[in-house]
C-alpha positions in Angstrom: 51.2 -25.1 -11.1 48.9 -22.2 -10.7 49.4 -19.2 -8.2 46.0 -19.8 -6.9 45.0 -17.3 -3.4 41.9 -17.8 -2.0 41.0 -15.9 0.9 39.1 -16.2 3.8 37.7 -13.0 5.6 37.1 -12.8 9.4 37.0 -9.9 11.8 36.9 -11.9 15.1 38.6 -15.3 16.6 37.3 -18.3 14.9 38.1 -21.5 13.5 39.9 -20.6 10.1 41.4 -23.3 7.4 45.0 -23.0 6.4 46.8 -24.2 3.3 48.7 -23.8 0.5 45.9 -21.9 -1.5 43.8 -20.8 1.6 44.6 -17.5 3.0 42.6 -16.3 5.7 42.4 -12.2 6.0 41.6 -10.5 8.8 38.9 -7.2 7.7 38.4 -4.2 9.1 42.0 -4.4 10.7 41.5 -0.3 11.0 38.6 -0.1 13.3 39.3 -3.8 14.9 41.1 -2.4 17.5 43.0 -5.9 17.5 45.3 -7.3 14.8 45.4 -11.1 15.2 48.6 -12.2 14.5 50.1 -15.0 11.7 47.6 -13.8 8.9 47.5 -11.1 6.4 45.8 -8.2 7.5 43.4 -6.0 5.4 45.2 -2.4 6.4 48.2 -2.6 5.0 49.6 -1.2 1.3 47.1 0.1 -0.6 43.7 -0.4 0.8 40.1 0.5 2.4 40.3 -1.3 5.5 39.1 1.8 7.4 35.5 1.3 5.2 34.9 -2.3 6.2 32.0 -1.2 8.2 30.5 -0.4 4.9 32.0 -2.4 2.2 32.1 -5.2 4.6 34.2 -8.4 2.9 35.2 -6.2 -0.2 38.2 -4.8 1.7 39.8 -7.8 1.5 39.2 -8.4 -2.0 40.5 -4.4 -2.4 43.3 -5.7 -0.7 43.9 -8.5 -2.8 43.1 -6.2 -6.1 46.0 -3.9 -5.2 48.6 -5.5 -2.9 48.9 -9.3 -4.1 49.6 -11.2 -7.7 48.4 -14.1 -8.4 46.9 -16.7 -11.3 43.5 -17.3 -9.9 41.9 -14.7 -7.0 39.2 -16.4 -4.8 37.4 -14.9 -1.3 35.5 -17.2 0.9 33.7 -16.0 5.1 34.8 -17.7 7.9 30.9 -18.5 8.1 31.4 -20.0 4.0 33.3 -22.2 2.3 33.2 -23.6 -1.5 32.7 -26.9 -1.5 34.7 -28.3 -4.1 32.9 -32.0 -4.0 31.6 -33.3 -7.4 28.5 -35.2 -5.5 25.4 -32.8 -4.2 25.7 -32.2 -0.7 22.8 -31.8 1.1 21.5 -28.6 1.6 18.8 -26.2 4.1 16.3 -24.2 2.3 18.6 -21.1 2.0 21.0 -23.3 -0.2 23.7 -24.3 2.8 25.2 -27.3 3.2 25.4 -26.7 7.4 27.9 -28.1 9.6 28.6 -26.7 13.0 32.2 -26.8 13.0 35.1 -26.4 10.4 36.1 -29.4 11.6 38.3 -32.6 9.6 34.9 -34.2 8.4 33.9 -30.5 7.1 37.1 -30.1 5.2 36.9 -33.8 3.7 33.1 -33.0 2.9 33.7 -30.2 1.2 37.3 -31.6 -0.4 39.1 -28.4 0.9 42.5 -30.0 -0.2 45.2 -28.7 -1.5 45.2 -31.2 -4.8 41.3 -31.3 -4.9 41.7 -27.0 -5.0 44.0 -26.6 -7.3 42.8 -29.6 -9.8 38.9 -28.1 -9.7 40.4 -24.6 -10.3 42.7 -25.2 -12.9 39.5 -26.6 -14.9 37.9 -23.1 -15.0 38.0 -19.7 -15.6 35.1 -18.4 -13.5 33.7 -20.8 -10.6 31.2 -18.9 -8.1 28.7 -20.1 -5.9 25.0 -21.5 -7.4 22.3 -19.0 -8.0 19.5 -19.2 -4.8 15.4 -19.1 -6.1 14.1 -16.2 -5.0 10.6 -17.3 -4.9 12.0 -20.0 -2.0 13.1 -16.2 0.3 10.1 -15.0 0.5 10.5 -11.5 -0.4 9.6 -11.0 -3.8 9.7 -13.3 -7.0 12.3 -11.0 -8.8 16.0 -9.9 -7.1 14.6 -6.5 -7.8 11.8 -7.2 -5.6 14.1 -9.4 -3.2 16.1 -5.9 -2.6 13.4 -4.0 -2.5 11.6 -6.3 0.3 14.4 -7.0 2.4 15.1 -5.4 5.8 18.5 -3.0 6.1 17.8 -2.3 2.3 17.1 1.3 0.9 15.8 0.7 -3.3 17.2 4.0 -3.9 20.4 2.3 -3.4 20.0 0.3 -5.9 18.9 2.3 -8.2 21.6 4.8 -8.1 23.4 1.9 -8.9 21.7 1.3 -12.3 21.6 5.0 -13.2 25.4 4.5 -12.4 25.3 1.9 -14.7 23.1 3.5 -17.5 26.1 6.3 -17.4 29.0 5.2 -17.3 28.6 1.2 -18.3 25.7 1.3 -21.0 27.7 -1.9 -22.3 26.1 -3.9 -18.6 22.8 -2.3 -18.9 21.2 -5.1 -20.5 22.7 -7.4 -18.2 21.9 -5.1 -15.4 18.0 -4.5 -16.4 18.1 -8.8 -17.0 19.6 -9.7 -14.0 17.4 -7.6 -11.4 14.4 -9.3 -13.1 16.1 -12.9 -12.6 14.5 -15.1 -10.2 17.7 -16.2 -9.4 20.7 -14.9 -6.9 24.0 -15.1 -6.7 24.4 -13.8 -3.1 27.4 -13.6 -0.6 30.3 -12.1 -3.0 32.2 -15.7 -3.5 34.3 -16.4 -6.1 37.3 -17.5 -7.6 38.0 -15.7 -11.0 41.1 -15.5 -13.3 43.4 -13.1 -13.2 42.6 -10.7 -16.3 38.9 -11.3 -14.9 39.5 -10.7 -11.5 41.0 -7.3 -12.0 38.3 -6.3 -15.0 36.1 -7.1 -12.5 37.4 -5.1 -9.5 37.8 -2.2 -11.7 34.6 -1.6 -12.7 32.7 -2.9 -9.3 34.9 -0.5 -6.9 34.4 2.0 -9.8 30.8 1.8 -9.3 30.2 1.5 -5.7 32.7 4.7 -5.1 30.7 6.9 -7.5 27.6 5.8 -5.6 29.9 6.6 -2.5 29.5 9.9 -4.1 26.5 10.4 -4.8 24.7 9.3 -1.8 24.7 10.1 2.2 24.5 8.1 4.5 24.6 9.6 7.8 21.1 8.4 8.8 21.6 5.1 8.1 21.9 2.6 11.0 25.1 0.1 11.8 23.0 -2.8 9.4 21.8 0.0 6.3 25.5 0.7 6.6 26.6 -2.2 5.1 25.1 -1.0 1.6 28.0 -1.2 -0.4 28.5 -5.2 0.9 24.6 -5.7 -0.1 25.0 -4.2 -3.2 28.1 -5.7 -4.4 26.5 -8.5 -3.9 23.8 -7.7 -6.9 26.6 -6.4 -8.8 28.4 -9.9 -9.0 24.7 -11.2 -9.9 25.2 -8.6 -13.0 28.9 -9.0 -14.0 28.3 -12.9 -13.8 25.6 -12.6 -16.4 27.3 -9.8 -19.0 30.1 -12.5 -18.8 27.8 -15.8 -19.8 26.2 -13.4 -22.2 29.5 -11.9 -24.2 31.9 -14.2 -23.4 30.7 -18.0 -23.9 34.3 -19.5 -24.7 35.1 -19.0 -21.0 35.1 -22.5 -18.9 32.2 -21.7 -16.5 31.4 -23.7 -12.8 28.6 -22.7 -10.4 29.4 -24.7 -7.0 27.8 -25.5 -3.0 28.5 -23.0 -0.7 28.6 -24.2 2.9 27.9 -22.3 6.4 29.6 -23.3 9.9 26.9 -22.7 13.1 29.5 -22.2 15.4 33.0 -20.2 14.4 34.4 -19.3 18.1 38.0 -21.0 18.2 38.2 -24.4 20.1 41.5 -24.4 21.3 42.5 -27.2 23.0 42.5 -27.3 26.8 45.8 -27.1 28.4 46.2 -26.4 32.2 46.4 -22.6 32.9 48.3 -23.0 36.1 51.2 -24.1 37.6 52.1 -25.3 41.0 49.3 -27.0 43.1 46.4 -26.8 40.8 42.6 -28.6 41.0 41.1 -29.1 38.0 37.5 -29.3 38.1 34.7 -29.7 35.0 30.9 -28.9 35.5 28.6 -29.7 32.4 25.9 -27.3 31.9 23.6 -25.5 29.7 22.1 -21.9 29.3 19.2 -22.5 31.5 21.5 -24.0 34.3 23.8 -21.6 34.1 22.6 -19.6 37.8 23.0 -23.4 39.4 26.2 -23.5 38.2 27.1 -19.8 39.7 25.8 -21.3 42.8 27.8 -24.0 42.9 31.1 -22.0 41.6 30.4 -19.8 44.6 30.4 -22.6 47.3 33.8 -24.2 45.9 35.4 -20.8 46.0 34.1 -20.1 49.4 35.7 -23.4 50.3 38.8 -23.3 49.0 42.7 -23.4 50.0 44.2 -20.7 49.2 47.3 -22.9 48.8 45.5 -24.0 45.7 44.9 -22.6 42.4 41.4 -23.6 41.0 40.8 -24.6 37.3 37.5 -24.7 36.1 36.4 -25.9 33.2 32.5 -25.6 32.2 31.6 -28.2 29.6 28.5 -26.6 27.1 27.1 -26.9 23.8 24.5 -23.6 24.1 25.8 -21.3 26.9 25.3 -17.7 25.7 29.0 -15.4 25.2 26.9 -13.1 27.3 26.7 -15.9 30.3 30.0 -17.0 29.8 31.1 -13.4 30.4 29.1 -13.0 33.4 30.5 -15.8 34.8 34.0 -15.3 34.1 34.1 -11.6 34.9 32.5 -12.7 38.8 34.8 -15.5 39.5 38.2 -15.0 37.4 41.1 -13.8 39.7 44.5 -14.9 40.3 44.2 -18.2 41.5 40.5 -18.8 40.0 40.6 -19.4 36.6 37.0 -20.2 34.6 36.5 -21.7 31.2 33.9 -23.0 28.9 34.4 -25.4 26.1 31.7 -26.4 23.5 31.8 -30.3 23.3 28.4 -30.0 20.8 31.1 -31.6 17.5 32.0 -34.1 19.8 29.0 -36.0 20.0 27.3 -35.1 16.3 26.5 -38.2 14.3 25.8 -40.4 17.8 22.9 -42.2 18.0 22.6 -41.3 22.2 19.2 -42.6 23.8 18.1 -39.5 26.0 15.1 -40.0 27.8 12.4 -38.3 30.5 14.2 -35.3 32.2 17.4 -36.7 30.9 19.8 -33.9 28.2 22.5 -34.8 26.1 24.8 -33.0 28.7 24.7 -36.1 30.9 27.5 -37.6 28.0 29.9 -34.8 28.4 31.5 -36.5 30.9 32.1 -39.2 29.1 34.3 -37.0 27.2 37.2 -36.4 29.3 40.0 -38.0 28.3 39.7 -37.1 25.0 38.8 -33.4 26.5 41.3 -32.4 28.9 44.3 -34.1 27.3 46.3 -32.0 29.1 45.2 -33.4 32.1 46.2 -37.0 34.3 43.6 -36.4 36.8 40.5 -34.3 37.4 37.0 -34.1 39.5 33.6 -34.0 37.9 31.2 -32.2 39.8 27.2 -32.1 38.7 26.0 -28.8 38.8 22.7 -29.1 41.0 25.2 -29.4 44.4 27.0 -27.3 46.8 29.9 -27.7 47.9 31.0 -27.7 51.6 34.9 -28.7 51.8 37.6 -28.0 49.9 37.6 -30.4 46.7 41.5 -29.9 46.9 40.7 -32.5 50.0 39.1 -34.8 47.4 41.4 -33.9 44.5 44.5 -34.9 46.5 42.3 -38.7 47.2 45.2 -40.9 46.2 42.5 -43.3 44.4 45.5 -45.6 43.1 45.6 -47.3 39.4 41.7 -47.5 39.7 39.8 -45.5 36.9 37.3 -43.8 39.1 36.4 -42.0 42.7 32.5 -42.0 43.3 30.2 -42.8 46.7 28.2 -46.0 46.2 24.7 -45.1 45.0 22.3 -46.3 48.5 19.3 -44.9 47.1 20.1 -47.4 44.0 20.7 -50.1 46.6 17.4 -49.5 48.1 15.3 -49.3 44.5 17.6 -52.9 43.7 16.9 -54.8 46.9 12.9 -53.9 47.8 10.9 -51.2 45.6 11.2 -52.0 42.1 11.7 -56.3 41.0 12.0 -54.6 37.5 14.7 -52.6 38.5 16.4 -55.7 39.7 15.9 -57.7 36.4 17.1 -54.6 34.8 20.6 -54.9 36.6 21.0 -58.3 36.5 19.7 -58.9 32.5 21.2 -55.7 31.2 24.3 -54.3 33.6 25.1 -57.7 34.9 27.6 -56.3 37.6 29.3 -58.8 39.9 28.0 -57.0 42.9 24.4 -54.4 42.7 25.8 -52.4 45.6 29.0 -51.6 43.9 27.3 -49.1 42.0 27.8 -45.6 41.9 26.4 -42.0 41.7 28.3 -40.5 38.6 27.4 -36.9 40.0 30.8 -36.7 41.9 33.8 -38.4 40.6 37.3 -38.0 40.5 38.8 -39.3 36.9 42.0 -40.8 36.5 42.3 -39.9 33.2 45.2 -41.4 32.9 44.2 -45.1 33.2 40.9 -44.7 31.2 43.5 -43.3 28.5 45.4 -47.0 29.0 42.7 -49.2 29.1 39.3 -48.0 27.3 39.3 -45.8 24.0 36.2 -42.7 23.9 35.4 -44.9 20.9 34.9 -48.1 23.4 32.4 -45.6 25.9 30.4 -44.5 23.2 30.2 -47.7 21.4 28.9 -49.3 24.6 26.9 -45.9 25.2 25.1 -46.2 22.2 24.4 -49.9 22.0 21.7 -50.2 24.7 19.0 -47.9 26.2 20.3 -47.3 29.2 18.4 -46.4 31.9 20.8 -43.6 33.3 22.7 -43.6 30.4 26.1 -41.9 31.5 25.9 -43.5 35.0 25.0 -46.7 33.8 28.0 -46.5 31.2 30.2 -45.2 33.7 29.5 -48.3 36.5 29.8 -51.0 34.2 33.1 -49.6 32.3 34.7 -49.0 35.8 33.4 -52.2 37.4 36.9 -53.5 39.7 38.3 -50.1 39.0 36.3 -48.0 41.5 37.4 -46.1 44.7 34.9 -45.5 47.4 35.3 -42.4 48.7 33.6 -40.9 51.9 30.0 -41.1 51.6 29.8 -37.4 52.9 31.7 -36.3 49.4 28.2 -37.4 47.7 25.0 -37.0 50.3 22.0 -36.9 48.3 19.2 -34.6 49.7 16.3 -36.1 51.1 13.2 -36.1 48.4 9.6 -35.6 50.2 6.4 -35.8 49.2 2.8 -36.5 51.1 3.5 -40.2 51.5 7.1 -40.8 50.9 10.4 -39.9 51.1 13.9 -40.9 49.8 15.1 -41.8 53.2 12.0 -44.5 52.9 14.0 -45.9 50.1 17.6 -45.8 51.7 15.8 -47.7 54.6 15.8 -51.0 52.2 19.6 -50.9 51.3 22.4 -52.8 53.2 22.3 -51.4 56.7 25.7 -50.2 56.4 25.1 -48.4 53.4 21.9 -46.5 55.4 24.2 -45.9 58.1 26.5 -44.7 56.3 24.4 -42.3 54.6 23.2 -41.2 58.2 26.0 -39.9 59.3 27.3 -38.7 56.4 24.6 -36.3 56.8 26.8 -34.8 59.7 29.5 -34.1 58.4 28.5 -33.3 54.6 31.2 -32.4 52.0 28.7 -32.1 48.8 25.8 -31.6 48.8 23.9 -32.9 46.1 20.1 -32.0 45.3 19.3 -35.1 42.5 15.9 -35.5 42.7 13.1 -34.0 41.5 13.2 -30.9 44.6 15.1 -28.5 43.4 15.9 -25.2 45.6 15.3 -23.5 43.2 11.8 -24.5 42.8 11.7 -25.7 46.6 13.2 -23.2 48.7 12.9 -24.9 52.0 13.9 -28.9 50.6 16.1 -30.6 52.5 19.9 -29.2 52.1 17.8 -25.8 50.7 20.0 -24.0 53.3 23.4 -24.8 52.1 22.0 -23.6 48.4 21.0 -20.6 49.4 23.9 -19.7 51.4 25.4 -19.4 48.3 23.3 -18.0 46.1 23.1 -14.8 48.1 26.9 -13.9 47.5 26.5 -14.2 43.7 24.9 -11.8 41.2 22.2 -14.8 40.5 20.6 -14.4 43.7 18.0 -12.2 42.6 17.0 -13.7 39.2 17.0 -17.2 41.7 14.5 -15.5 43.9 12.6 -14.1 40.6 12.5 -17.8 39.7 11.0 -18.8 42.8 7.8 -16.6 41.4 6.8 -15.7 45.1 4.9 -18.7 45.2 7.0 -20.5 47.9 6.2 -24.2 47.6 6.7 -26.6 50.0 8.7 -29.7 50.8 6.0 -32.6 50.0 4.0 -30.8 47.7 3.6 -31.1 44.5 6.3 -29.2 42.3 5.5 -27.2 39.1 8.1 -27.9 36.3 11.1 -26.2 36.0 11.5 -24.3 32.8 14.8 -26.7 32.0 12.3 -29.6 31.7 9.2 -30.9 30.1 5.9 -31.3 32.1 7.0 -33.0 35.4 5.2 -34.7 38.7 6.3 -35.6 41.6 9.4 -37.9 40.7 9.0 -38.3 37.1 11.6 -35.0 36.6 14.6 -37.1 38.4 14.7 -40.9 39.1 11.7 -42.2 39.0 11.8 -45.5 40.9 12.2 -43.2 44.1 8.9 -41.8 44.1 6.4 -42.2 47.0 3.5 -42.6 44.3 5.3 -44.5 42.1 6.5 -47.2 44.4 3.0 -47.2 45.4 2.2 -47.9 41.9 4.6 -50.7 41.7 3.8 -52.5 44.4 -0.3 -52.4 43.5 1.5 -53.8 39.7 3.4 -56.8 41.1 0.0 -58.1 43.4 -2.1 -57.6 40.0 1.1 -59.3 37.8 3.0 -61.1 39.6 7.1 -61.6 38.8 7.4 -64.3 36.3 3.4 -65.0 35.5 2.2 -64.9 31.7 -0.3 -62.3 32.5 3.0 -59.9 33.9 5.0 -61.4 30.1 1.4 -60.2 28.0 1.3 -57.0 29.9 5.0 -56.2 28.9 4.3 -57.6 25.7 1.7 -55.1 25.1 3.2 -52.1 26.7 6.3 -52.6 24.1 3.6 -52.4 21.4 2.7 -49.3 22.5 5.9 -47.9 23.5 7.8 -49.0 20.3 10.3 -50.6 22.1 
């Protein structure tokens, strides 16, 4: 059994793989200001940790050379791992096998298990990543031209390296000249070398780089240019590798693929941050929605009870680090916690139907029982709403053994009953629920995760989600799954705003719902607990829309108020006027940004179509078949 040590360089908190042969090592420890636990550090013993800004990941190689003993030495980065898979994996144009995260699937694909690593490494003396065709990178045709044309690279540094080789290591000059003229480059300083080869290479490499330092003045180098020793080392490895192949044909060489991980931030499991009386609240947003979810959070906090703590988790896939820090800084306190959790990897390789204005964020609430493993019950809120009462009251609602608590969707009921016969057909043939008037809106939910876990898995939920092209994907799926296990909340907990255009309104649709449902909606408007801007009119694009006064009340108390005003562009749009598309959506006309069946213009069109093509008529069936041909369904 060989003593194999493959060191993974990292400089920040990130997802890392550690096993018998893979050793994470923090680089730049001396200058980082933070020392991470349970890992190796490049600042012990004989080291050049303080030169990490210049040497990059090479401070790990220097440390390993001077302070460890192994039969094989290897080096990877936190974003780049070797692939020990004998099969060729799909690559991008830069020669990377792309993954979002270092998850179990990636580990399996890349064969990063101990058994495979041991067997693979012992079969070779020199392992490195595959050479890359320079021409495909667009910065020249040779290694020399690529260095010359690459940003943050100074050609005189490369020339000094060649001069040093010529003067002090002349046996390598032919290999150096050959490699610099080559069309194939070896980047990233990634290799696994037998002990004797590693020691000889390290002696040669660091000797040349030390001499280069002596001959150079880096005082006017910017931060990226100052990484010069790391840049040069990539070319020096190519030279040394060329020399080995020319002079040591007896060695066993192997080139392997390299992977690249686009998301590397550590994904710690979400567990409760508070003890005692706590309200866990889950929101979902993308980077464009940060200003709006900020207002939602402000409304939650302003109506909070000092006897409770509020554990707020925002599910996302692309919210920038800067925005995350801003939101956390604005609201976090002794009884308010703000955390972000990237769920993108959960939805990878899922064939999820998204249409119209919907985005993948709608599916996040379906993941709750897996993501929120440390919780038995949570409140889920959409991000286009404001809270006017204490969410703790909602959370404390006793929903028994029901899966979920929600408010019936009177809008859906009105459409089912009187506006759109096709909607009724969809309900009866696709949803197939026992009672159409039990259909709920999924914008405000109390989720009993204990019951979800007992009765249905996330896999079951997503198998259903992928099985059809749902009209309202997440909402339809939840209604089907939870049928018969729903606790219906007071309508005041999810009061949808009354959108208006020149000829119609949501209220006109609601009047078609069963009379008690309609009356409940009217009553809920008198004591609103949550105002929900479900529809194509939002207060940030129609400042005087229904319930807008509540939104602006809380918006004024946030750091994004001026940003929201700027977003209105000084062009005040009035309720009932045509609304321009918000930047988060595609081209928008009234009713098409939200549930199109409630829009007055669409209603009028539907009524005319129903008159021209009566339901059940041959004419209607022929038109439907023709439509399917054009839309590909």
